[in-house]
LUMLUMKE-703399 format. One record per atom (N, C-alpha, C, O): x, y, z; residue number from 1. Coordinates in Angstrom, 2 decimals. Atoms other than C-alpha are relative to their C-alpha. Layout:
east;north;up;i
X;Y;Z;NUM
...
END
This chain:
east;north;up;i
0.34;1.43;0.10;1
-61.55;79.57;-18.10;1
1.25;-0.78;0.39;1
2.36;-0.49;-0.05;1
-1.10;0.86;-0.41;2
-59.41;76.95;-16.49;2
0.10;-1.21;-0.90;2
-0.87;-1.91;-1.17;2
-0.25;1.19;0.85;3
-57.83;74.36;-18.71;3
0.59;-1.09;0.85;3
1.63;-0.91;1.50;3
-0.42;1.13;-0.85;4
-57.46;71.06;-17.01;4
0.76;-1.01;-0.86;4
0.23;-1.60;-1.80;4
-0.82;0.96;0.76;5
-54.64;68.94;-18.28;5
-0.32;-1.41;0.44;5
-0.40;-1.72;1.63;5
0.32;1.41;-0.30;6
-55.44;65.32;-18.47;6
1.19;-0.85;-0.43;6
1.47;-1.00;-1.62;6
-1.17;0.85;0.29;7
-52.40;63.07;-18.21;7
-0.46;-1.41;-0.27;7
-1.17;-2.03;0.53;7
0.39;1.37;0.36;8
-52.83;59.81;-19.96;8
0.80;-0.99;0.82;8
2.04;-0.96;0.83;8
-0.66;1.00;-0.85;9
-52.04;56.97;-17.63;9
0.67;-1.07;-0.86;9
0.10;-1.60;-1.81;9
-0.71;1.09;0.70;10
-49.42;54.53;-18.80;10
-0.40;-1.31;0.62;10
-0.53;-1.42;1.84;10
0.42;1.33;-0.47;11
-50.43;50.96;-18.50;11
1.05;-1.02;-0.33;11
1.79;-0.85;-1.30;11
-0.93;1.08;0.32;12
-48.36;47.78;-18.36;12
-0.23;-0.55;-1.39;12
0.71;-0.95;-2.08;12
0.32;0.52;1.33;13
-50.20;46.71;-21.50;13
0.70;0.81;-1.08;13
1.21;0.28;-2.07;13
-0.63;-0.89;0.98;14
-48.85;49.76;-23.32;14
1.50;-0.29;-0.10;14
2.07;-0.35;-1.19;14
-1.43;0.29;-0.02;15
-45.29;49.01;-22.22;15
0.29;-1.33;-0.67;15
1.32;-1.49;-1.33;15
-0.18;1.32;0.61;16
-45.71;45.42;-23.32;16
-0.01;0.11;-1.51;16
0.83;-0.48;-2.20;16
0.05;-0.18;1.45;17
-46.75;46.47;-26.81;17
1.24;0.72;-0.51;17
1.77;0.42;-1.57;17
-1.21;-0.74;0.38;18
-43.87;48.91;-26.89;18
1.22;-0.92;-0.02;18
2.08;-0.82;-0.90;18
-1.13;0.93;-0.09;19
-41.46;46.17;-25.84;19
0.01;-0.96;-1.18;19
1.06;-1.28;-1.74;19
0.11;0.93;1.13;20
-42.77;43.81;-28.51;20
0.39;0.67;-1.30;20
1.05;0.07;-2.15;20
-0.28;-0.72;1.24;21
-42.50;46.45;-31.20;21
1.44;0.45;-0.10;21
1.90;0.78;-1.20;21
-1.38;-0.48;-0.01;22
-38.94;47.41;-30.17;22
0.97;-1.18;-0.14;22
1.15;-1.95;0.80;22
-0.94;1.10;0.25;23
-36.42;44.99;-31.72;23
1.20;0.07;0.91;23
1.74;-0.96;1.31;23
-1.18;-0.13;-0.85;24
-33.62;46.39;-29.62;24
-0.25;-0.58;1.39;24
0.66;-1.12;2.02;24
0.32;0.56;-1.31;25
-35.42;45.37;-26.46;25
0.14;-1.51;-0.01;25
0.65;-2.10;0.94;25
-0.14;1.45;0.12;26
-35.59;41.78;-27.68;26
1.47;-0.41;-0.06;26
1.88;-1.40;0.54;26
-1.43;0.31;0.12;27
-31.92;41.83;-28.59;27
0.69;0.13;1.35;27
1.52;-0.70;1.72;27
-0.59;-0.19;-1.33;28
-31.00;43.22;-25.16;28
-0.35;-1.16;0.93;28
0.49;-1.65;1.67;28
0.43;1.11;-0.84;29
-33.05;40.51;-23.45;29
0.73;-1.28;-0.37;29
1.18;-2.03;0.50;29
-0.68;1.21;0.45;30
-31.52;37.78;-25.57;30
1.47;0.01;0.41;30
1.99;-1.00;0.87;30
-1.41;-0.09;-0.39;31
-27.99;39.02;-24.93;31
0.16;-0.20;1.50;31
1.12;-0.82;1.95;31
-0.07;0.17;-1.46;32
-28.70;39.18;-21.20;32
-0.14;-1.46;0.38;32
0.59;-1.95;1.25;32
0.19;1.42;-0.29;33
-29.96;35.59;-21.18;33
1.23;-0.81;-0.38;33
1.66;-1.69;0.37;33
-1.20;0.72;0.46;34
-26.97;34.36;-23.19;34
1.16;0.25;0.96;34
1.90;-0.67;1.31;34
-1.08;-0.32;-0.93;35
-24.57;36.19;-20.88;35
-0.19;-0.74;1.32;35
0.78;-1.23;1.91;35
0.29;0.71;-1.24;36
-26.30;34.67;-17.86;36
0.33;-1.49;-0.11;36
0.86;-2.10;0.82;36
-0.31;1.42;0.23;37
-25.97;31.19;-19.36;37
1.50;-0.23;0.01;37
1.99;-1.18;0.62;37
-1.46;0.13;0.04;38
-22.27;31.70;-20.08;38
0.60;0.14;1.40;38
1.51;-0.62;1.76;38
-0.52;-0.18;-1.36;39
-21.65;32.98;-16.56;39
-0.28;-1.25;0.84;39
0.57;-1.68;1.61;39
0.34;1.21;-0.75;40
-23.47;29.96;-15.13;40
0.91;-1.16;-0.37;40
1.35;-1.92;0.49;40
-0.89;1.07;0.47;41
-21.38;27.60;-17.28;41
1.40;0.17;0.58;41
2.02;-0.79;1.02;41
-1.34;-0.28;-0.52;42
-18.15;29.29;-16.19;42
0.08;-0.32;1.49;42
1.06;-0.90;1.96;42
0.02;0.26;-1.44;43
-19.14;29.09;-12.52;43
-0.03;-1.50;0.28;43
0.68;-1.99;1.15;43
0.10;1.45;-0.20;44
-20.11;25.41;-12.79;44
1.33;-0.68;-0.36;44
1.77;-1.60;0.34;44
-1.29;0.58;0.39;45
-16.86;24.61;-14.62;45
1.06;0.26;1.05;45
1.88;-0.60;1.36;45
-0.98;-0.34;-1.04;46
-14.85;26.43;-11.98;46
-0.21;-0.87;1.24;46
0.75;-1.35;1.83;46
0.29;0.85;-1.16;47
-16.62;24.52;-9.20;47
0.43;-1.44;-0.25;47
0.95;-2.11;0.64;47
-0.40;1.37;0.34;48
-16.01;21.23;-11.02;48
1.52;-0.16;0.09;48
2.02;-1.14;0.63;48
-1.47;0.08;-0.05;49
-12.31;21.98;-11.43;49
0.52;0.13;1.42;49
1.51;-0.51;1.78;49
-0.41;-0.11;-1.40;50
-12.04;23.03;-7.81;50
-0.18;-1.32;0.72;50
0.67;-1.73;1.51;50
0.24;1.31;-0.64;51
-13.59;19.74;-6.72;51
1.01;-1.03;-0.49;51
1.51;-1.83;0.30;51
-0.97;0.94;0.54;52
-11.32;17.78;-9.07;52
1.40;0.26;0.55;52
2.12;-0.67;0.88;52
-1.31;-0.35;-0.55;53
-8.24;19.67;-7.87;53
0.11;-0.42;1.47;53
1.15;-0.88;1.92;53
0.00;0.40;-1.40;54
-9.23;19.02;-4.27;54
0.19;-1.51;0.12;54
0.90;-1.99;1.01;54
-0.16;1.46;-0.01;55
-9.53;15.29;-5.03;55
1.42;-0.41;-0.34;55
1.97;-1.31;0.29;55
-1.38;0.31;0.38;56
-6.14;15.24;-6.74;56
0.96;0.34;1.13;56
1.88;-0.42;1.43;56
-0.88;-0.40;-1.11;57
-4.52;17.12;-3.88;57
-0.12;-0.98;1.16;57
0.87;-1.27;1.83;57
0.19;0.95;-1.09;58
-6.04;14.69;-1.40;58
0.74;-1.31;-0.28;58
1.40;-1.85;0.60;58
-0.71;1.22;0.39;59
-4.71;11.66;-3.32;59
1.51;0.21;0.09;59
2.23;-0.63;0.63;59
-1.43;-0.28;-0.02;60
-1.29;13.27;-3.74;60
0.53;0.09;1.44;60
1.61;-0.42;1.75;60
-0.43;-0.15;-1.40;61
-1.11;14.15;-0.05;61
0.06;-1.35;0.70;61
1.01;-1.64;1.44;61
0.03;1.31;-0.64;62
-2.09;10.65;1.07;62
1.13;-0.89;-0.51;62
1.79;-1.57;0.27;62
-1.09;0.81;0.56;63
0.35;8.97;-1.32;63
1.35;0.50;0.48;63
2.26;-0.30;0.70;63
-1.25;-0.56;-0.50;64
3.08;11.32;-0.17;64
0.27;-0.48;1.42;64
1.42;-0.78;1.77;64
-0.15;0.51;-1.37;65
2.46;10.24;3.43;65
0.42;-1.46;0.01;65
1.27;-1.87;0.80;65
-0.33;1.43;0.06;66
2.60;6.55;2.49;66
1.45;-0.18;-0.45;66
2.20;-0.95;0.15;66
-1.36;0.13;0.52;67
5.81;6.96;0.46;67
1.02;0.44;1.05;67
2.06;-0.21;1.20;67
-0.91;-0.49;-1.03;68
7.45;8.96;3.26;68
0.10;-0.99;1.15;68
1.18;-1.19;1.71;68
0.00;0.98;-1.08;69
6.43;6.38;5.86;69
0.82;-1.23;-0.37;69
1.60;-1.73;0.44;69
-0.76;1.16;0.48;70
7.84;3.51;3.79;70
1.49;0.33;-0.08;70
2.33;-0.47;0.34;70
-1.39;-0.44;0.11;71
11.03;5.45;3.07;71
0.64;0.11;1.39;71
1.78;-0.29;1.58;71
-0.52;-0.15;-1.37;72
11.45;6.24;6.78;72
0.29;-1.35;0.64;72
1.25;-1.49;1.39;72
-0.22;1.35;-0.55;73
11.12;2.55;7.66;73
1.31;-0.58;-0.51;73
2.03;-1.24;0.24;73
-1.25;0.50;0.58;74
14.00;1.70;5.29;74
1.20;0.78;0.57;74
2.21;0.19;0.94;74
-1.08;-0.82;-0.53;75
16.15;4.62;6.45;75
0.27;-0.28;1.47;75
1.40;-0.18;1.93;75
-0.16;0.33;-1.41;76
15.52;3.65;10.06;76
0.89;-1.23;0.18;76
1.71;-1.29;1.09;76
-0.86;1.19;-0.05;77
17.09;0.25;9.40;77
1.44;0.38;-0.32;77
2.37;-0.20;0.24;77
-1.35;-0.44;0.34;78
20.07;2.04;7.85;78
0.69;0.70;1.14;78
1.91;0.60;1.29;78
-0.58;-0.72;-1.13;79
20.58;4.18;10.93;79
0.44;-0.93;1.12;79
1.37;-0.61;1.86;79
-0.30;0.93;-1.09;80
20.67;1.18;13.26;80
1.29;-0.76;-0.27;80
1.67;-0.97;-1.43;80
-1.19;0.82;0.15;81
23.81;-0.80;13.90;81
-0.41;-1.40;-0.45;81
-1.55;-1.82;-0.26;81
0.32;1.33;0.51;82
24.02;-4.25;12.34;82
-0.44;-0.93;1.14;82
-1.33;-1.76;0.94;82
0.32;0.88;-1.12;83
23.86;-5.91;15.76;83
-1.42;0.22;0.51;83
-2.07;-0.71;0.99;83
1.32;-0.31;-0.55;84
20.62;-4.11;16.73;84
-1.08;0.14;-1.07;84
-2.27;0.21;-0.75;84
0.97;-0.25;1.06;85
18.99;-3.68;13.33;85
-1.00;-1.15;-0.12;85
-2.21;-0.94;-0.16;85
0.88;1.15;0.15;86
17.64;-7.21;13.01;86
-0.79;0.08;-1.28;86
-0.36;0.69;-2.26;86
0.89;-0.05;1.15;87
14.80;-7.70;10.57;87
-1.31;0.65;0.37;87
-1.92;0.28;1.38;87
1.27;-0.69;-0.25;88
11.78;-5.42;10.40;88
-1.02;-0.41;-1.06;88
-0.67;-0.77;-2.18;88
1.08;0.30;0.93;89
8.42;-6.07;8.79;89
-0.85;1.25;-0.16;89
-1.26;1.87;0.82;89
0.79;-1.20;0.30;90
6.52;-3.26;7.08;90
-1.30;-0.41;-0.67;90
-1.34;-1.30;-1.51;90
1.30;0.21;0.61;91
2.83;-3.20;6.20;91
-0.49;1.30;-0.62;91
-0.38;2.36;-0.01;91
0.62;-1.17;0.62;92
1.17;-0.80;3.76;92
-1.42;0.12;0.54;92
-2.32;-0.63;0.14;92
1.29;-0.15;-0.66;93
-1.72;0.41;5.86;93
-0.80;1.11;-0.68;93
-1.32;2.00;0.00;93
0.64;-1.09;0.74;94
-3.26;2.58;3.12;94
-1.50;0.07;0.23;94
-2.08;1.15;0.17;94
1.46;0.02;-0.08;95
-6.86;1.52;3.70;95
-0.50;0.59;1.32;95
-1.53;1.27;1.34;95
0.48;-0.44;-1.30;96
-7.13;2.30;7.40;96
0.65;1.30;0.46;96
-0.02;2.17;1.01;96
-0.72;-1.14;-0.56;97
-4.46;4.86;8.21;97
0.01;1.21;-0.91;97
-0.07;2.34;-0.43;97
-0.20;-1.12;0.91;98
-4.14;6.97;5.09;98
-1.17;0.24;-0.95;98
-1.08;1.10;-1.83;98
1.13;-0.22;0.89;99
-7.53;6.71;3.41;99
-0.29;-1.23;-0.83;99
0.46;-2.20;-0.81;99
0.47;1.17;0.74;100
-9.37;4.36;1.12;100
0.33;0.14;-1.48;100
-0.23;1.01;-2.16;100
-0.30;0.08;1.43;101
-7.86;3.59;-2.29;101
-0.69;-1.26;-0.51;101
-0.19;-2.37;-0.34;101
0.85;1.13;0.35;102
-10.54;1.39;-3.78;102
0.68;-1.10;-0.78;102
0.49;-2.28;-0.47;102
-0.63;1.02;0.83;103
-8.43;-0.37;-6.40;103
1.40;-0.36;0.50;103
2.10;-1.13;-0.15;103
-1.32;0.33;-0.55;104
-5.31;-0.51;-4.20;104
1.10;0.90;-0.52;104
0.95;1.54;-1.56;104
-1.14;-0.81;0.41;105
-1.97;1.24;-4.40;105
1.11;-0.89;-0.53;105
1.17;-2.08;-0.23;105
-1.17;0.69;0.53;106
1.17;0.24;-6.27;106
1.24;0.57;0.68;106
1.35;1.77;0.91;106
-1.24;-0.44;-0.66;107
4.58;0.36;-4.60;107
1.18;-0.75;-0.60;107
1.05;-1.90;-1.01;107
-1.22;0.62;0.52;108
8.12;-0.34;-5.75;108
1.20;0.58;0.75;108
1.11;1.64;1.37;108
-1.22;-0.44;-0.66;109
11.65;-0.03;-4.42;109
1.19;-0.33;-0.89;109
1.20;-1.36;-1.57;109
-1.25;0.24;0.72;110
15.07;0.28;-6.02;110
1.14;0.34;0.95;110
0.93;0.52;2.15;110
-1.13;-0.33;-0.85;111
18.55;1.02;-4.75;111
0.06;1.44;0.42;111
0.84;1.79;1.30;111
-0.09;-1.43;-0.27;112
17.90;4.75;-4.67;112
-1.30;0.65;0.47;112
-1.25;1.73;1.06;112
1.26;-0.66;-0.34;113
14.21;5.45;-4.10;113
-1.12;-1.01;0.22;113
-1.01;-2.18;-0.15;113
1.24;0.76;-0.07;114
10.76;4.16;-3.21;114
-1.06;0.78;-0.76;114
-1.01;2.01;-0.84;114
1.05;-0.63;0.79;115
7.70;4.87;-5.32;115
-1.34;-0.60;0.40;115
-1.48;-1.81;0.55;115
1.36;0.43;-0.32;116
4.01;4.72;-4.45;116
-0.94;0.70;-0.98;116
-0.83;1.91;-1.18;116
0.89;-0.59;0.99;117
1.26;5.28;-7.02;117
-1.41;-0.59;0.10;117
-1.63;-1.62;0.75;117
1.41;0.40;-0.01;118
-2.49;4.98;-7.57;118
-0.63;0.49;-1.29;118
-0.35;1.60;-1.74;118
0.67;-0.37;1.25;119
-4.64;5.01;-10.71;119
-1.51;0.04;0.20;119
-2.09;-0.85;0.82;119
1.44;-0.15;-0.11;120
-8.20;6.26;-10.95;120
-0.51;0.75;-1.23;120
-0.04;1.84;-1.55;120
0.61;-0.61;1.19;121
-10.30;7.02;-14.05;121
1.03;0.42;-1.04;121
0.94;1.49;-1.64;121
-1.02;-0.27;1.01;122
-7.26;6.85;-16.30;122
1.06;0.99;0.41;122
1.94;1.31;-0.39;122
-1.00;-0.96;-0.47;123
-5.26;9.29;-14.21;123
0.89;-0.67;1.05;123
0.41;-1.41;1.90;123
-0.97;0.60;-0.93;124
-2.11;8.30;-12.30;124
0.48;1.04;1.00;124
0.87;2.14;0.63;124
-0.53;-0.81;-1.08;125
-1.14;9.78;-8.95;125
1.21;-0.73;0.57;125
1.23;-1.96;0.60;125
-1.19;0.69;-0.53;126
2.25;9.09;-7.41;126
0.88;0.89;0.85;126
0.77;2.11;0.85;126
-0.98;-0.70;-0.84;127
4.98;10.01;-4.98;127
1.28;-0.83;0.03;127
1.23;-2.05;0.16;127
-1.31;0.66;-0.02;128
8.70;9.20;-5.04;128
0.85;0.64;1.08;128
0.92;1.86;1.19;128
-0.86;-0.50;-1.07;129
11.07;9.49;-2.08;129
1.39;-0.63;-0.12;129
1.51;-1.84;-0.32;129
-1.37;0.54;0.09;130
14.89;9.13;-2.18;130
0.40;-0.70;1.29;130
-0.04;-0.33;2.38;130
-0.51;0.74;-1.15;131
16.64;6.67;0.13;131
1.36;0.55;0.42;131
2.15;0.98;-0.42;131
-1.25;-0.54;-0.53;132
19.52;7.73;2.36;132
1.12;-1.04;0.01;132
2.30;-0.68;0.02;132
-1.00;1.06;-0.14;133
21.29;4.35;2.51;133
-0.02;-0.93;-1.20;133
-1.03;-1.05;-1.91;133
-0.09;0.95;1.11;134
22.50;1.81;-0.02;134
-0.99;-1.12;0.21;134
-0.98;-1.79;1.24;134
1.10;0.96;-0.12;135
19.57;-0.46;-0.67;135
-0.02;-0.94;-1.19;135
0.30;-0.55;-2.31;135
0.14;1.00;1.05;136
19.04;-3.64;-2.64;136
-1.40;-0.62;0.10;136
-1.80;-1.05;1.18;136
1.33;0.61;-0.03;137
15.57;-4.91;-3.61;137
0.09;-1.52;-0.14;137
-0.52;-2.12;-1.03;137
-0.28;1.44;0.04;138
16.71;-8.48;-2.90;138
-0.02;-0.57;1.41;138
0.12;0.15;2.39;138
-0.10;0.68;-1.29;139
16.63;-11.05;-0.13;139
1.46;-0.36;0.28;139
2.31;-0.24;-0.60;139
-1.35;0.40;-0.38;140
19.71;-12.24;1.75;140
0.52;-1.13;-0.89;140
1.65;-1.07;-1.38;140
-0.43;1.13;0.83;141
19.84;-15.51;-0.20;141
0.27;0.43;-1.44;141
1.20;-0.07;-2.08;141
-0.19;-0.47;1.37;142
19.48;-13.68;-3.51;142
1.31;0.76;-0.14;142
2.04;0.59;-1.12;142
-1.25;-0.75;0.05;143
22.36;-11.31;-2.73;143
1.20;-0.94;0.06;143
2.14;-0.79;-0.72;143
-1.12;0.93;-0.13;144
24.64;-14.15;-1.63;144
0.17;-0.83;-1.27;144
1.29;-1.11;-1.69;144
-0.07;0.75;1.25;145
23.78;-16.10;-4.75;145
0.61;0.82;-1.14;145
1.41;0.31;-1.92;145
-0.56;-0.88;1.04;146
24.56;-13.12;-7.01;146
1.51;0.19;0.20;146
2.27;0.17;-0.77;146
-1.42;-0.19;-0.29;147
27.91;-12.56;-5.29;147
0.80;-1.27;-0.31;147
1.90;-1.21;-0.85;147
-0.68;1.27;0.27;148
28.82;-16.23;-5.51;148
0.20;-0.21;-1.49;148
1.25;-0.66;-1.93;148
-0.11;0.17;1.45;149
28.11;-16.28;-9.22;149
1.00;0.95;-0.63;149
1.63;0.60;-1.63;149
-0.90;-1.00;0.60;150
30.15;-13.13;-9.90;150
1.42;-0.06;0.53;150
2.36;0.23;-0.20;150
-1.32;-0.10;-0.63;151
33.07;-13.46;-7.45;151
0.46;-1.30;0.67;151
1.48;-1.32;1.36;151
-0.36;1.31;-0.57;152
33.16;-17.13;-6.41;152
0.08;0.04;1.52;152
0.79;-0.76;2.13;152
0.09;-0.12;-1.45;153
32.44;-16.06;-2.83;153
-1.29;0.75;0.30;153
-1.69;1.64;-0.45;153
1.30;-0.61;-0.28;154
29.21;-15.08;-1.14;154
0.09;1.26;0.85;154
-0.93;1.91;1.11;154
-0.16;-1.24;-0.75;155
30.66;-12.21;0.90;155
-0.33;-0.10;1.46;155
-0.38;0.93;2.14;155
0.21;0.16;-1.44;156
29.89;-13.66;4.33;156
1.33;0.16;0.73;156
2.40;0.18;0.12;156
-1.21;-0.14;-0.79;157
32.36;-13.23;7.18;157
0.89;-1.23;-0.15;157
2.11;-1.13;-0.07;157
-0.76;1.24;0.17;158
33.39;-16.84;6.64;158
0.48;-0.19;-1.44;158
1.30;-1.08;-1.71;158
-0.39;0.12;1.41;159
33.77;-16.33;2.87;159
0.06;1.37;-0.65;159
-0.75;1.69;-1.53;159
-0.12;-1.35;0.58;160
34.90;-12.79;2.06;160
0.36;-0.08;-1.48;160
0.93;-1.06;-1.96;160
-0.34;-0.06;1.42;161
35.26;-11.75;-1.56;161
1.50;0.23;-0.13;161
2.05;1.13;0.51;161
-1.46;-0.12;0.14;162
38.90;-12.20;-2.64;162
0.43;1.40;-0.44;162
-0.27;2.08;-1.18;162
-0.51;-1.36;0.24;163
40.99;-9.04;-2.84;163
0.27;0.28;-1.47;163
0.15;1.42;-1.91;163
-0.41;-0.27;1.39;164
42.05;-9.53;-6.48;164
-1.17;0.45;-0.88;164
-0.96;0.98;-1.97;164
1.13;-0.52;0.78;165
38.54;-8.75;-7.67;165
-0.08;1.51;0.09;165
-0.52;2.18;-0.85;165
-0.01;-1.46;-0.17;166
38.91;-5.24;-6.30;166
-1.28;0.54;0.62;166
-2.38;0.09;0.32;166
1.12;-0.62;-0.71;167
36.70;-3.10;-4.10;167
-0.97;0.67;-0.97;167
-2.19;0.54;-0.82;167
0.85;-0.72;0.95;168
35.41;-0.99;-7.01;168
-0.88;-0.95;-0.80;168
-2.05;-0.66;-1.05;168
0.78;0.96;0.79;169
34.32;-4.02;-9.01;169
-1.19;-0.52;0.80;169
-2.28;-0.72;0.25;169
1.08;0.51;-0.85;170
32.25;-5.27;-6.07;170
-1.07;1.06;0.19;170
-2.26;0.76;0.05;170
0.99;-1.06;-0.23;171
30.57;-1.93;-5.33;171
-0.78;0.34;-1.28;171
-1.97;0.64;-1.23;171
0.69;-0.26;1.26;172
29.79;-1.36;-9.01;172
-0.98;-1.13;-0.33;172
-2.06;-0.88;-0.86;172
0.89;1.14;0.23;173
28.30;-4.85;-9.25;173
-1.26;0.13;0.87;173
-2.37;-0.10;0.39;173
1.14;-0.17;-0.89;174
26.09;-4.19;-6.23;174
-0.86;1.20;-0.40;174
-2.09;1.15;-0.27;174
0.76;-1.17;0.46;175
25.10;-0.77;-7.56;175
-0.88;-0.37;-1.20;175
-2.00;0.11;-1.32;175
0.78;0.46;1.15;176
23.98;-2.46;-10.79;176
-1.21;-0.82;0.46;176
-2.28;-0.71;-0.13;176
1.13;0.76;-0.55;177
21.82;-4.84;-8.75;177
-1.07;0.93;0.55;177
-2.26;0.63;0.49;177
0.94;-0.96;-0.59;178
20.26;-1.81;-7.08;178
-0.79;0.80;-1.01;178
-1.78;1.43;-0.64;178
0.74;-0.76;1.00;179
19.14;-0.26;-10.36;179
-1.32;-0.68;-0.37;179
-2.20;-0.04;-0.95;179
1.24;0.72;0.29;180
16.46;-2.92;-10.69;180
-1.10;0.50;0.93;180
-0.91;0.58;2.14;180
1.14;-0.44;-0.80;181
13.07;-1.64;-9.55;181
-0.92;-1.18;0.26;181
-1.43;-1.79;-0.68;181
0.81;1.16;-0.39;182
11.15;-4.29;-7.65;182
-1.41;0.45;0.39;182
-1.59;1.26;1.30;182
1.38;-0.29;-0.35;183
7.36;-4.08;-7.62;183
-0.42;-0.83;1.21;183
-0.10;-2.02;1.31;183
0.40;0.65;-1.23;184
5.83;-4.93;-4.27;184
-1.51;-0.24;0.03;184
-2.29;0.52;-0.54;184
1.41;0.28;-0.22;185
2.52;-6.51;-3.34;185
-0.41;0.69;1.30;185
-0.01;0.27;2.39;185
0.31;-0.80;-1.17;186
1.00;-3.96;-0.97;186
-0.97;-0.68;0.97;186
-1.23;-0.17;2.05;186
0.85;0.74;-0.93;187
-1.34;-6.53;0.54;187
0.80;-1.01;0.81;187
0.25;-1.71;1.66;187
-0.87;0.92;-0.72;188
1.64;-8.54;1.80;188
1.05;0.77;0.80;188
1.32;1.94;0.52;188
-1.04;-0.63;-0.82;189
4.30;-7.78;4.40;189
1.28;0.16;-0.80;189
1.58;-0.61;-1.71;189
-1.29;-0.28;0.64;190
7.63;-6.31;3.32;190
1.10;-0.16;1.06;190
0.99;0.39;2.16;190
-1.10;0.23;-0.93;191
10.87;-7.44;4.96;191
1.11;1.02;-0.26;191
1.53;1.23;-1.40;191
-1.08;-0.99;0.07;192
13.52;-4.80;5.70;192
1.09;-0.42;0.98;192
0.82;-0.59;2.17;192
-1.09;0.46;-0.87;193
16.91;-5.84;7.06;193
1.34;0.53;-0.49;193
1.51;0.85;-1.67;193
-1.35;-0.43;0.35;194
20.54;-4.79;7.14;194
0.90;-1.22;-0.13;194
0.79;-2.18;0.63;194
-0.96;1.08;0.17;195
23.30;-7.05;5.86;195
1.39;0.58;-0.21;195
1.54;1.74;-0.60;195
-1.39;-0.40;0.20;196
27.09;-6.88;5.71;196
0.64;-0.89;-1.05;196
0.46;-2.11;-1.05;196
-0.74;0.72;1.04;197
29.22;-7.86;2.74;197
1.48;0.24;0.25;197
1.92;1.39;0.37;197
-1.41;-0.08;-0.38;198
32.87;-8.61;3.45;198
0.89;-0.19;-1.23;198
0.66;-1.06;-2.06;198
-0.98;0.07;1.09;199
35.78;-8.00;1.06;199
1.40;0.02;0.62;199
1.69;0.83;1.50;199
-1.39;0.01;-0.45;200
39.42;-8.87;1.67;200
0.71;1.27;-0.48;200
0.46;1.75;-1.59;200
-0.83;-1.11;0.46;201
41.84;-5.96;1.58;201
1.10;-0.52;-0.92;201
1.19;-1.72;-1.17;201
-0.97;0.38;1.03;202
44.75;-5.95;-0.86;202
0.98;-1.07;0.46;202
1.35;-1.95;-0.32;202
-0.97;1.01;-0.46;203
47.13;-7.98;1.31;203
-0.69;-1.25;0.56;203
-0.02;-2.21;0.95;203
0.73;1.18;-0.42;204
44.37;-10.38;2.32;204
0.01;-0.27;1.48;204
-0.40;-1.35;1.91;204
-0.09;0.24;-1.45;205
44.94;-9.94;6.06;205
-1.22;0.52;0.76;205
-1.48;0.08;1.87;205
1.17;-0.58;-0.65;206
41.82;-7.91;6.87;206
-1.17;0.03;-0.98;206
-1.00;-0.16;-2.19;206
1.18;-0.09;0.87;207
38.31;-7.55;5.56;207
-0.68;1.36;0.21;207
-0.63;1.95;1.29;207
0.75;-1.26;-0.05;208
36.25;-4.47;4.77;208
-1.48;-0.33;-0.05;208
-1.91;-1.21;-0.79;208
1.44;0.23;-0.06;209
32.55;-4.32;5.57;209
-0.75;1.01;-0.87;209
-0.46;2.20;-0.85;209
0.89;-0.85;0.75;210
29.95;-2.96;3.20;210
-1.41;-0.21;0.55;210
-1.89;-1.34;0.63;210
1.34;0.10;-0.55;211
26.52;-2.18;4.68;211
-1.04;0.25;-1.09;211
-0.94;1.20;-1.86;211
1.11;-0.15;0.94;212
23.37;-2.64;2.60;212
-1.32;-0.31;0.71;212
-1.39;-1.15;1.61;212
1.35;0.28;-0.50;213
19.66;-2.54;3.38;213
-0.70;-0.85;-1.06;213
-0.72;-0.50;-2.24;213
0.73;0.90;0.90;214
17.67;-5.39;1.85;214
-1.50;0.19;0.20;214
-1.99;0.18;1.33;214
1.46;-0.15;-0.04;215
14.00;-4.89;0.99;215
-0.58;-1.04;-0.94;215
-0.28;-1.06;-2.13;215
0.52;1.11;0.83;216
12.05;-7.91;-0.23;216
-1.26;-0.56;0.62;216
-1.62;-0.23;1.75;216
1.20;0.70;-0.48;217
8.93;-10.03;0.10;217
0.19;-1.51;-0.14;217
-0.71;-2.27;0.21;217
END
């Protein structure tokens, strides 16, 4: 007699009941879903930070270009001779040339550096560039007025600073003037020019020239 084995067919329904009755299967499914959610959150956070970092890098790069351009304009006046330097006018072309800063950029100049910054959503971006030449954030009239008040002479070729005040006293006075940081209106033109300040030597027979770059509006 032949015995015929009858294999019971497994059905999806059977597996479903088995899955429902098996607590470990539910736990595995729940852990898988939670892990998937965490991975999704991590990926989204990483993408958000990448986008934010890209925005910050773009702002920093643009501000760095503006600060370098402004610094170069001042240094260029320093490289020129007094006879050929004349007066230059600088414009902050941040909107067209370097990108759009919706609320505008801030710029300042002192005797040692220029600074350009921008604020967005409570975060400040900025760039600072050192100057190669002695610079004063003052106009010609302001410098002459300061010298007249301190040394009874305005330092022009026709009115050199008397020798008894001393060369060091004059340079230290001018250096102190340069420590002031002048905020600039970036929607207005900036004047850049070279000036000479004359000081009598000790015997009063000759004068010494001091070169300064003036930056003002």
